[in-house]
ROVOGU-407593 format. One line per 4 residues: number of its first residue (from 1); their letters; for each residue x, y, z of C-alpha. Coordinates in pm, 1 decimal. Example, Ala and Ser with C-alpha at 12.3 -4.5 7.8 and 13.67 -1.06 7.14 Angstrom:
REM residues 2
1 = as = 1230.0/-450.0/780.0; 1367.0/-106.0/714.0
This chain:
REM residues 325
1 = mnln = 3233.6/-1580.2/-3770.2; 2995.7/-1318.3/-3626.5; 3152.0/-1070.3/-3385.0; 2926.1/-912.5/-3124.5
5 = lhqn = 3121.4/-601.0/-3034.8; 3005.9/-296.6/-2847.6; 2915.1/-22.8/-3097.3; 3185.2/207.4/-2953.8
9 = artt = 3456.8/-58.4/-2937.0; 3803.1/63.5/-3047.4; 3955.5/-284.3/-3053.5; 3891.3/-625.8/-3206.1
13 = pair = 3933.4/-962.3/-3031.9; 4265.0/-1006.4/-3218.0; 4401.8/-674.4/-3091.4; 4279.8/-749.6/-2739.7
17 = relq = 4460.7/-1082.8/-2748.3; 4781.0/-910.9/-2862.2; 4750.3/-661.9/-2576.8; 4708.2/-944.6/-2326.7
21 = hstk = 5017.1/-1132.9/-2446.4; 5248.8/-839.3/-2517.4; 5544.9/-764.5/-2289.4; 5560.0/-399.7/-2396.9
25 = sere = 5467.6/-116.9/-2161.8; 5121.2/40.0/-2156.6; 5262.7/359.9/-2304.6; 5420.6/173.5/-2598.9
29 = lare = 5107.8/-28.1/-2670.8; 4885.4/279.5/-2650.7; 5104.9/458.4/-2907.0; 5125.1/152.8/-3134.7
33 = yhln = 4750.1/79.8/-3143.8; 4631.6/440.9/-3115.1; 4453.5/374.8/-2786.8; 4454.0/547.6/-2453.4
37 = ratv = 4641.0/383.0/-2167.4; 4320.8/307.8/-1975.7; 4194.1/91.3/-2262.1; 4526.6/-93.4/-2282.3
41 = rkwr = 4525.2/-148.8/-1907.0; 4167.4/-277.5/-1913.1; 4233.8/-545.0/-2174.9; 4569.7/-650.6/-2029.0
45 = hret = 4389.0/-742.2/-1707.8; 4096.7/-924.1/-1873.3; 4104.2/-1302.1/-1902.8; 3887.1/-1303.6/-2217.0
49 = tdda = 3854.5/-1088.8/-2528.7; 3475.8/-1056.7/-2500.2; 3294.8/-735.3/-2414.6; 3158.6/-734.8/-2060.8
53 = shcp = 2783.3/-708.6/-2010.1; 2654.7/-353.2/-1983.2; 2352.3/-460.3/-1781.0; 2354.1/-342.5/-1418.2
57 = hylh = 2499.9/-594.7/-1176.3; 2226.4/-516.5/-923.2; 1860.5/-454.2/-1002.9; 1720.8/-196.6/-762.4
61 = ttlk = 1380.5/-297.8/-631.1; 1331.7/37.2/-452.1; 1225.7/-169.4/-150.0; 1426.7/-133.6/169.5
65 = plee = 1482.1/-445.5/386.0; 1206.4/-345.9/628.4; 968.5/-273.1/340.7; 1039.8/-617.7/194.9
69 = liav = 959.6/-770.1/533.7; 633.1/-576.1/549.0; 543.5/-678.4/192.7; 596.8/-1045.9/272.9
73 = elrt = 403.7/-1021.7/601.0; 108.5/-856.1/425.7; 122.1/-1112.3/146.1; 118.4/-1412.9/381.0
77 = tlll = -120.0/-1269.3/640.5; -378.5/-1092.4/424.2; -323.4/-1295.3/105.7; -320.2/-983.2/-109.2
81 = pidd = -291.8/-1010.6/-488.3; 12.4/-828.3/-621.3; -186.5/-529.5/-752.6; -357.9/-477.8/-416.4
85 = llvv = -28.6/-522.5/-232.7; 129.7/-264.6/-461.9; -142.1/-11.6/-373.7; -88.1/-71.0/-1.1
89 = lrtc = 289.6/-31.1/-22.3; 269.9/281.1/-237.1; 3.5/437.7/-15.6; 150.2/356.7/324.9
93 = fnpe = 524.0/308.9/284.6; 700.1/383.5/-43.5; 535.2/564.5/-337.8; 826.6/465.9/-565.4
97 = vsrs = 773.0/88.9/-546.0; 747.4/-65.2/-893.6; 531.0/-364.4/-977.7; 827.5/-552.7/-1126.6
101 = glqr = 1039.0/-480.5/-818.9; 761.6/-608.9/-593.3; 723.8/-921.3/-807.1; 1097.4/-993.8/-774.3
105 = clrr = 1071.8/-945.6/-398.9; 785.4/-1197.4/-373.0; 976.1/-1450.0/-584.6; 1289.1/-1412.1/-371.3
109 = hhvs = 1089.2/-1488.1/-58.8; 896.4/-1776.8/-223.2; 553.5/-1614.4/-180.7; 477.7/-1528.1/-543.9
113 = nlkk = 215.7/-1804.1/-584.3; -90.0/-1679.3/-396.1; -286.4/-2004.1/-427.7; -20.9/-2194.6/-233.7
117 = lipk = -45.6/-1949.0/56.1; -416.9/-2000.0/126.8; -437.7/-2216.6/443.1; -621.5/-2545.0/423.4
121 = eega = -852.4/-2676.6/690.0; -757.3/-3011.4/836.4; -930.0/-3296.8/662.9; -1031.4/-3087.0/364.4
125 = kkpp = -1015.6/-3296.4/49.5; -1112.7/-3024.1/-196.0; -896.5/-2722.6/-275.2; -964.3/-2436.1/-31.4
129 = kqfk = -1229.7/-2192.3/-140.5; -1139.3/-1849.0/-263.2; -1242.4/-1548.4/-55.5; -1536.6/-1474.2/-282.4
133 = dyap = -1685.2/-1820.4/-209.9; -1732.4/-1740.8/160.1; -1985.8/-1524.0/337.9; -1871.2/-1298.5/623.7
137 = gfih = -1815.1/-1482.5/950.2; -1517.5/-1712.4/881.1; -1208.2/-1553.8/1032.6; -845.3/-1660.6/1046.1
141 = idvk = -644.3/-1556.8/1352.1; -265.8/-1543.6/1348.9; 9.7/-1410.8/1576.0; 309.7/-1215.2/1443.4
145 = ylpk = 638.7/-1151.2/1621.4; 730.2/-781.3/1641.3; 1080.0/-631.3/1667.5; 1177.1/-481.2/2002.1
149 = mpde = 1161.4/-102.2/2003.1; 1433.3/114.6/2164.0; 1212.2/192.2/2464.7; 1105.5/-169.2/2524.6
153 = qahr = 1253.1/-437.5/2747.5; 1102.6/-729.5/2556.3; 950.9/-818.8/2221.2; 576.6/-794.5/2167.9
157 = ylfv = 328.9/-967.7/1939.9; 77.5/-852.9/1681.3; -247.4/-1050.3/1686.9; -430.7/-1037.5/1353.2
161 = aidr = -780.7/-1152.3/1257.3; -901.8/-1146.1/895.9; -1244.4/-1226.4/757.9; -1213.7/-1453.4/456.4
165 = atrw = -1506.3/-1313.9/261.6; -1441.6/-941.3/294.4; -1078.6/-926.6/413.1; -1183.1/-704.1/698.6
169 = vyak = -897.6/-696.7/948.0; -872.4/-642.9/1322.0; -528.8/-621.9/1484.2; -396.2/-557.8/1834.3
173 = vfaq = -52.9/-560.1/1997.9; -0.3/-776.2/2308.6; 299.0/-818.7/2536.3; 277.1/-1198.3/2546.8
177 = ktaa = 151.2/-1481.5/2329.1; -65.8/-1660.3/2585.6; -400.2/-1838.6/2594.8; -538.6/-1557.7/2810.0
181 = nvsa = -433.7/-1294.0/2556.8; -557.9/-1472.8/2244.5; -886.7/-1541.3/2423.1; -915.3/-1173.6/2516.1
185 = flqq = -828.3/-1086.3/2156.8; -1106.2/-1309.7/2024.8; -1351.4/-1134.5/2257.8; -1234.3/-800.0/2113.8
189 = viaa = -1274.9/-926.6/1756.8; -1628.5/-1044.7/1835.6; -1713.3/-703.3/1980.2; -1553.7/-510.6/1691.9
193 = aafk = -1693.7/-716.0/1403.6; -2021.8/-595.6/1258.0; -2100.5/-951.2/1145.9; -2166.4/-1269.7/1340.6
197 = iekv = -1857.3/-1489.0/1360.6; -1935.8/-1853.3/1285.3; -1592.8/-2012.4/1235.7; -1235.8/-1939.5/1348.2
201 = ltdn = -928.3/-2096.9/1189.3; -600.9/-2101.3/1388.5; -273.6/-2288.6/1401.5; -191.6/-2549.8/1666.5
205 = gkef = -1.4/-2324.6/1906.8; -60.3/-2390.7/2275.5; -216.3/-2045.8/2305.2; -498.7/-2170.0/2077.3
209 = tdrf = -543.4/-2539.4/2157.9; -452.9/-2828.0/2388.4; -425.9/-3060.5/2090.8; -62.8/-3136.1/2175.7
213 = catg = 48.0/-3243.3/2522.0; 343.8/-3417.3/2686.5; 235.0/-3754.3/2548.4; 191.7/-3629.8/2191.6
217 = erep = -103.3/-3538.9/1972.2; -460.8/-3590.3/2087.1; -811.4/-3469.1/2019.1; -865.8/-3120.5/2163.7
221 = tgrh = -1045.7/-3152.3/2496.9; -1266.1/-2847.9/2445.2; -1157.9/-2717.9/2784.9; -887.1/-2487.9/2651.0
225 = rfdl = -949.2/-2122.2/2731.8; -975.9/-2025.6/2364.7; -1218.8/-2311.5/2294.9; -1435.0/-2201.4/2588.5
229 = vcke = -1469.1/-1853.1/2439.4; -1563.0/-2010.0/2105.1; -1821.7/-2229.2/2276.8; -1965.1/-1931.7/2465.1
233 = hqie = -2029.1/-1749.9/2138.4; -2126.0/-2060.4/1936.4; -1818.4/-2036.1/1713.8; -1668.7/-2343.4/1548.7
237 = hrli = -1292.3/-2361.0/1612.2; -1101.2/-2520.9/1325.5; -731.0/-2610.5/1326.3; -485.3/-2626.5/1039.0
241 = ppsh = -291.4/-2951.8/985.6; 21.6/-2971.3/1205.6; 341.7/-2847.3/1036.3; 145.1/-2741.1/729.8
245 = pqtn = 380.1/-2563.2/485.4; 111.3/-2320.7/367.2; 50.9/-2155.0/702.3; 252.0/-2003.2/983.9
249 = gmve = 574.1/-2186.3/902.8; 616.6/-1966.0/598.5; 583.7/-1653.4/811.8; 812.8/-1787.8/1083.0
253 = rfng = 1099.4/-1808.4/833.0; 1097.0/-1430.6/819.8; 1100.9/-1381.2/1196.6; 1472.4/-1455.3/1198.0
257 = riae = 1526.6/-1164.9/961.8; 1364.6/-912.0/1193.7; 1683.7/-861.5/1393.5; 1866.6/-776.0/1071.1
261 = vvat = 1629.2/-495.6/978.5; 1561.0/-339.0/1319.9; 1832.6/-81.9/1251.1; 1641.9/37.3/942.6
265 = trfd = 1301.4/67.1/1109.4; 1127.4/399.9/1107.4; 972.4/333.7/1449.7; 1154.9/494.1/1741.8
269 = saqn = 920.6/373.2/2015.6; 658.5/111.7/2095.6; 391.4/381.6/2091.0; 499.8/496.5/1745.7
273 = lekt = 488.6/139.5/1614.2; 143.0/75.4/1757.6; 11.7/406.7/1625.5; 141.5/326.8/1276.9
277 = lhhy = -13.6/-21.3/1282.2; -348.6/123.4/1388.5; -328.4/385.5/1114.6; -252.4/120.0/854.6
281 = vqmy = -539.7/-108.3/962.2; -785.0/180.8/940.9; -660.4/274.7/595.1; -661.7/-87.3/479.2
285 = nhqi = -1019.1/-150.5/595.2; -1174.9/174.7/478.8; -976.9/321.3/191.0; -780.5/62.5/-4.6
289 = pqka = -979.4/-106.3/-285.1; -890.3/-467.3/-355.1; -903.9/-650.2/-684.4; -1038.9/-972.1/-528.9
293 = lghv = -1333.1/-776.8/-385.4; -1424.3/-614.9/-714.5; -1205.3/-311.7/-648.6; -1381.3/-204.1/-329.2
297 = spvq = -1246.3/-174.9/25.1; -1316.8/-440.7/292.9; -1566.0/-211.0/467.5; -1748.0/-144.7/140.9
301 = alkn = -1758.5/-521.3/83.3; -1916.2/-557.6/428.8; -2176.8/-293.7/341.4; -2257.5/-478.4/19.8
305 = wqqk = -2301.3/-802.8/212.0; -2519.7/-630.0/471.6; -2756.3/-507.7/200.7; -2771.4/-856.6/50.6
309 = eper = -2785.9/-1068.3/369.8; -2862.8/-844.1/670.5; -2929.8/-1145.4/893.4; -2554.3/-1212.5/908.5
313 = fkkq = -2491.9/-880.8/1083.3; -2544.4/-759.9/1438.9; -2479.6/-387.4/1384.5; -2460.0/-130.7/1108.7
317 = vynl = -2142.7/-104.4/897.4; -2006.4/248.2/861.8; -1726.3/406.7/662.1; -1486.0/636.8/843.4
321 = sgld = -1480.6/991.1/710.6; -1103.1/1001.4/761.0; -814.0/805.7/903.4; -747.8/787.3/1274.1
325 = t = -405.4/934.0/1344.1
């Protein structure tokens, strides 16, 4: 029989068994077997004679709870590949994050498969296109719930718009998730984007559509405030399938965890939170290269598109010389 003993073991399974069944005192057994009393005590209280595993009981990911939340939000909102996400986290939040620790975090939160996170358009029979298959002008708008800061009376919301082709992002904090606010946000996105927006993909929230009413589901009337803004700017408004598991429902599962991590947040005020978000968006757009874009930043991807198809753009794309702080 093969015995797998620790290389520094002073006892055999037979001796350990004798220690466990003996009625002698620890002192007597230590003298008899030429062991110290701590070793005798250890084996007398073990239920087996096998060596315990020397692997750590807990694998440190180096990610704090809030950093895990941020990683998951970035993964589900911006659909970042793990290498790009790792760059963002190391640059903006924690320079000690390891790739393996990040991978374990994504698996724990069920967002490790990037293909399953890409939202599908309703009625689409073919798999959704990858970012590289789109030209600038197809944006996805989403709303994120923010934790309440110490100086706030109520929670606020982060509105996020991302261009599928270049991953250019525009984000703004609003006090309420209303049709008026998302419509105003869309107007801001249109003004900020250097390219012409042709399509907008959203969920079925009442701030975006009147698809659902008291009597159930219906065809959108086109009279919703958000739809009117789209019509004004000749933008096609597309909706995701109701209760689609690859869209906002995945993000909403993490909203319940926000209360648990508020105590660990680095933000001490609403102004500090908003300033940090603005700083991150600027860095993300202008300075963080992404693997899916050929290792260039979103703004550089926009500049490349503008050189190739200038007719898609309404103003010149510029790089910032430095981050806004």
